[in-house]
C-alpha positions as a LaTeX table, in Angstrom:
\begin{tabular}{lrrr}
\hline
Residue & $x$ (\AA) & $y$ (\AA) & $z$ (\AA) \\
\hline
Met1 & 2.64 & $-17.75$ & 5.93 \\
Val2 & 0.37 & $-15.25$ & 4.15 \\
Val3 & $-2.55$ & $-16.28$ & 6.38 \\
Gly4 & $-0.57$ & $-15.45$ & 9.52 \\
Ile5 & 0.62 & $-12.16$ & 8.07 \\
Arg6 & $-2.95$ & $-11.19$ & 7.25 \\
Lys7 & $-4.22$ & $-12.21$ & 10.70 \\
Met8 & $-1.71$ & $-9.78$ & 12.19 \\
Leu9 & $-3.50$ & $-6.99$ & 10.33 \\
Ala10 & $-6.58$ & $-7.33$ & 12.53 \\
Leu11 & $-4.46$ & $-6.06$ & 15.41 \\
Met12 & $-4.30$ & $-2.65$ & 13.68 \\
Leu13 & $-7.97$ & $-2.16$ & 14.51 \\
Tyr14 & $-7.35$ & $-2.28$ & 18.26 \\
Ala15 & $-6.74$ & 0.92 & 20.15 \\
Glu16 & $-3.66$ & $-0.16$ & 22.13 \\
Lys17 & $-0.75$ & 1.87 & 20.85 \\
Thr18 & 1.98 & $-0.70$ & 21.57 \\
Ile19 & 0.16 & $-3.37$ & 19.55 \\
Lys20 & $-0.26$ & $-1.04$ & 16.58 \\
Glu21 & 3.40 & $-0.05$ & 16.76 \\
Ala22 & 4.51 & $-3.70$ & 16.81 \\
Val23 & 2.35 & $-4.60$ & 13.81 \\
Thr24 & 3.49 & $-1.48$ & 11.94 \\
Glu25 & 7.13 & $-2.38$ & 12.58 \\
Ala26 & 6.63 & $-6.00$ & 11.44 \\
Tyr27 & 4.91 & $-4.93$ & 8.21 \\
Lys28 & 7.55 & $-2.27$ & 7.61 \\
Glu29 & 10.23 & $-4.96$ & 7.73 \\
Leu30 & 8.24 & $-7.31$ & 5.48 \\
Tyr31 & 7.00 & $-4.85$ & 2.85 \\
Leu32 & 9.14 & $-1.72$ & 3.00 \\
Asp33 & 12.59 & $-3.21$ & 3.58 \\
His34 & 15.18 & $-0.58$ & 2.64 \\
Glu35 & 17.02 & $-3.12$ & 0.47 \\
Leu36 & 14.02 & $-3.54$ & $-1.83$ \\
Ser37 & 13.60 & $-1.33$ & $-4.88$ \\
His38 & 10.58 & 0.95 & $-4.98$ \\
Leu39 & 9.06 & $-1.27$ & $-7.67$ \\
Glu40 & 9.52 & $-4.38$ & $-5.50$ \\
Lys41 & 7.84 & $-2.59$ & $-2.58$ \\
Ala42 & 4.89 & $-1.61$ & $-4.77$ \\
Lys43 & 4.56 & $-5.17$ & $-6.11$ \\
Lys44 & 4.63 & $-6.66$ & $-2.62$ \\
Leu45 & 1.92 & $-4.27$ & $-1.46$ \\
Leu46 & $-0.18$ & $-5.07$ & $-4.54$ \\
Lys47 & 0.13 & $-8.77$ & $-3.84$ \\
Leu48 & $-0.87$ & $-8.22$ & $-0.22$ \\
Val49 & $-4.06$ & $-6.36$ & $-1.11$ \\
Gln50 & $-5.32$ & $-9.08$ & $-3.47$ \\
Asp51 & $-8.13$ & $-11.32$ & $-2.25$ \\
Met52 & $-8.50$ & $-9.57$ & 1.10 \\
Ser53 & $-11.68$ & $-9.64$ & 3.13 \\
Val54 & $-13.38$ & $-6.36$ & 3.98 \\
Cys55 & $-12.09$ & $-6.54$ & 7.55 \\
Glu56 & $-8.53$ & $-7.20$ & 6.40 \\
Arg57 & $-8.77$ & $-4.33$ & 3.94 \\
Glu58 & $-9.94$ & $-1.96$ & 6.66 \\
Ala59 & $-7.01$ & $-2.98$ & 8.86 \\
Leu60 & $-4.58$ & $-2.64$ & 5.95 \\
Gly61 & $-5.99$ & 0.84 & 5.38 \\
Glu62 & $-4.99$ & 1.75 & 8.92 \\
Leu63 & $-1.50$ & 0.39 & 8.32 \\
Ile64 & $-0.97$ & 2.04 & 4.93 \\
Gly65 & $-2.35$ & 5.28 & 6.34 \\
Glu66 & 0.18 & 5.06 & 9.17 \\
Phe67 & 2.99 & 4.39 & 6.70 \\
Ala68 & 1.91 & 7.42 & 4.67 \\
Arg69 & 1.43 & 9.68 & 7.68 \\
Thr70 & 4.85 & 8.88 & 9.14 \\
Gly71 & 6.72 & 9.05 & 5.83 \\
Leu72 & 7.58 & 5.34 & 5.75 \\
Leu73 & 5.85 & 4.89 & 2.40 \\
Pro74 & 8.23 & 6.41 & $-0.16$ \\
Asn75 & 6.83 & 8.90 & $-2.66$ \\
Glu76 & 8.32 & 6.76 & $-5.42$ \\
Val77 & 6.17 & 3.79 & $-4.39$ \\
Val78 & 3.07 & 5.98 & $-4.45$ \\
Gln79 & 4.10 & 7.25 & $-7.89$ \\
Ile80 & 4.47 & 3.69 & $-9.20$ \\
Leu81 & 0.99 & 2.87 & $-7.86$ \\
Trp82 & $-0.40$ & 5.92 & $-9.70$ \\
Glu83 & 1.30 & 4.81 & $-12.89$ \\
Ile84 & $-0.05$ & 1.28 & $-12.58$ \\
Phe85 & $-3.56$ & 2.56 & $-11.91$ \\
Ser86 & $-3.51$ & 5.00 & $-14.82$ \\
Ser87 & $-2.04$ & 2.59 & $-17.38$ \\
Pro88 & $-4.57$ & 0.77 & $-19.56$ \\
Glu89 & $-1.83$ & $-1.75$ & $-20.37$ \\
Gln90 & $-1.85$ & $-3.04$ & $-16.78$ \\
Ser91 & $-4.21$ & $-5.87$ & $-15.81$ \\
Pro92 & $-7.49$ & $-4.92$ & $-14.16$ \\
Lys93 & $-6.37$ & $-6.84$ & $-11.05$ \\
His94 & $-3.24$ & $-4.71$ & $-10.68$ \\
Arg95 & $-5.07$ & $-1.48$ & $-11.46$ \\
Leu96 & $-7.72$ & $-2.28$ & $-8.84$ \\
Gly97 & $-5.06$ & $-3.12$ & $-6.25$ \\
Ala98 & $-3.24$ & 0.12 & $-7.01$ \\
Ile99 & $-6.34$ & 2.28 & $-6.57$ \\
Ile100 & $-7.25$ & 0.50 & $-3.35$ \\
Leu101 & $-3.79$ & 1.23 & $-1.93$ \\
Leu102 & $-3.87$ & 4.80 & $-3.21$ \\
Gly103 & $-7.26$ & 5.29 & $-1.58$ \\
Met104 & $-5.76$ & 4.20 & 1.72 \\
Val105 & $-2.99$ & 6.78 & 1.37 \\
Ile106 & $-5.34$ & 9.56 & 0.28 \\
Lys107 & $-7.75$ & 8.85 & 3.14 \\
Lys108 & $-4.97$ & 9.73 & 5.58 \\
Leu109 & $-3.24$ & 12.40 & 3.45 \\
Pro110 & $-5.67$ & 13.94 & 0.93 \\
Asn111 & $-2.99$ & 16.17 & $-0.59$ \\
Arg112 & $-1.04$ & 13.11 & $-1.78$ \\
Gly113 & $-3.94$ & 12.45 & $-4.13$ \\
Lys114 & $-4.16$ & 15.97 & $-5.48$ \\
Ala115 & $-0.46$ & 15.98 & $-6.24$ \\
Asn116 & $-0.81$ & 13.09 & $-8.66$ \\
Val117 & $-3.90$ & 14.01 & $-10.62$ \\
Gln118 & $-1.80$ & 14.37 & $-13.78$ \\
Val119 & 0.21 & 11.17 & $-14.06$ \\
Ser120 & 2.54 & 10.76 & $-16.97$ \\
Arg121 & 2.29 & 7.44 & $-18.73$ \\
Asn122 & 5.81 & 6.33 & $-19.30$ \\
Asn123 & 5.05 & 2.94 & $-20.91$ \\
Arg124 & 6.98 & 1.08 & $-18.24$ \\
Ser125 & 6.14 & $-2.57$ & $-17.87$ \\
Tyr126 & 5.64 & $-3.46$ & $-14.22$ \\
Phe127 & 4.46 & $-7.04$ & $-14.58$ \\
\hline
\end{tabular}
């Protein structure tokens, strides 16, 4: 199933608007379901970004950028990613995934990065 989900990402790199909208909607339902907690959304996105090829990562960047630009990516999820990245207690794998996702958001909305330069470490355990 994960292979098919990742293959869908390549469609984000095509220019046709209807294709991008369909992929965005499918990923929104899979990863940003309104019934999921913000932490669950962040964890699902972190799992998605692991072991991606460069091409898949570029396509995911388009998708995450679209989520950020349209307000579909909740601020609370971005905050959790900042906390994971900034916490030395988190595994390097999770910290790397968090900064990759944050980079995708900041590429589209640079001010989202400036707003979180000072992240409080609240000693929450995410994993």
